[in-house]
N, C-alpha and C positions, 0 to 999 in steps of 0.2 A: 424793513425785511430783516429778520434775525440772521445771525451768522450760519446757523444750520441750514436754513432755507437757501441762503446764498450759495453754500457749498453744494447743496443738491442741484441747484440751478446750473452751476458751473459744470458739475459732473454730467448732467444731462446734455448740456451744450457740447461738451467734449466728446461724449459718445455719439451724438448726432453728426458732428463735423467729421469725426473719424470714419463713421459709416459712409459718409459722402466723399471721403478722400480729401477733405479740406483741412487746413491747419489754421489755428487761431492763436495769435500771440496772447500770452497770459501775463501781463505786466504785474510786477510786484505791487501790492497796495502801498499807499503812502505811509502807512503805519509800519512798514518793514524797516524803516530807518532804525539803526541801533543807537541807543543813547548810552554814553559812558559817563558816569558820574565821577568827577574828580574832587578831591578834598585838599585844600591848601592850608589847613589849620596848623601844620607843622612847618610851613614855609610862608609865613604871613608877608614877608617883604617881597616874595615872588608871586603873590596872588595875581597882581595885574599882568605880569608877564605870562602866567599860566592862562589867564583869560584871553590874551592876545594869541597865544599858541593854539588854544582851543578853537578860536575863531578861524585861524588859518586852516586848520584841518577840516573844519566844517565846510568852509568855502571851497576847499580843494577836492572834496569827495562828494559823492552823490547820495550816500546812505548812512552818514555818520554824524552824530551830534555829540559834542562834549559839553556837559553842563556842570557848573560849579556847585559844590556843597549840597548835592542831592543824594549822596551815597558815597561809597568808598571803592568803586571799581579800580580807581587810580588814586593813589596817595602820593602827594608831592612833599618831599622833605628838603629842608635847608641844612647843609652840613658845611663844615669848614675843614678843608684838607681832604686828601684822598681821591679827589677827582669826581666829576659828575658822572653818573651812570644810571642805568635802568635795570630793573629786575622784573621781567614779565613772568607771571604765574600761569596765564593762559591768554588767549587773544582778547585784548581789551581790558585786561586786568593786570595789576602789578604796582610797582613803586618806582618813582623817579627821585633821584637824589641830585640836587643842584649844589655844587661846591662854590661857596661865596668867593674863594680865592680865584678859581678858574673864571667865574662870571665877571671878575674884575679885568680879566685879560681878553676873553672871548665875548662875543655878543651873547648876553643872557637869553635873549629871545631865540637866537639860533640854537643854543644849547637846549632850551626847554622844548622847542619844536622837534628837534632831533631826538631827544630822549623819549618824548611821547611817541615818536615814530616807531621806536622799538616796541612799545606796548601795543601799537597798532599792527605789528607783524613785520616791520622792516628790519633787515640786517644792516650792519655797518658796510660801508663801501669806501674804503680808504684810497680814493683815487686823486685827491687833491683838487677836485673840480668844485669850485664855489657854487656852481649852479645845481649841484647834487646835494641835497640836504643831508643825506646819510653819509656824506664824506666826512662829516664831523669836523674835528680840529685839523685834519690833514690839509684843509684848504687854507690854513693859517689864521692868525689873529685879525688880519684885515678883512676877512670874509664875514659879512654880517647878514647874508641871505638867509632868512628864516622860512622860505617857501619850498615845499617839496616840488620836485620836477613833475612833469605830467606823468612820466612812467611810475614814479613813486606813488603819486596820488591814485593812479589807476590800479596799482597793485593793492593798495589799502581798500579801495572800493570793491575790488574783486574778492578780497579776503572776507570782507563783511557781508558780501552778497552770497558767498558760498559757491562761487562759480569756478574756482580753481580745482584741479584734480587733487586727490588725496595726497599724492606725493608732493605737489607744489605747496599744499597747505601745511603739511606736517612740520616743516622747518620754521614756519612762521607763526604757529599757534601754541607751541608747547612752552614749558617753563625754561627760562634762560636768563642769564645775567650778561649784560652788555657793559663791559668796562673798557677803559683805554681808548674811548672815542676821541678823547681830547689829550694831546701830548702833555707831557709833564710841564709844570709851570716854568716859565722863564725865570732865571735868576740873574740878578744884577751883580756883576763881578767886578 
């Protein structure tokens, strides 16, 4: 059955059920999952960590897949100095910068998953709680948790499903730079 015929059949069913006063759930098709293509060519030593972070986000959400080197929705860069940060250009699109010096102090996987979280629409949450991924470096160097909390994962799922109100979505989908998630490097004195 081609897609036009399917749409007509669904419309006819919706009209018939509405006429009878019935409601029918219309689940999203399996193809509704969003694929974000990430590129690690500018951060080759962090490619494996990016793959782990992508897997974490895929497993935590219901409608999102991050795929390596199939495009450039998300570009990952390796830098030295200046701190790790993310620059979201729109929901699911942007750049992540991983500072090699910071990654030597903090868990590189936590940094990567956190910064990708910004690209996926999450803000920082500097509450010091290691169980909250978006608390970033405020949880300290001993925190290695790379997993989003249920609330964080659910928010990303909702953003990509388009089920949030316009007001809830607006602060999570626009262009924004997320710096200072990770405190300044410790110095040995």
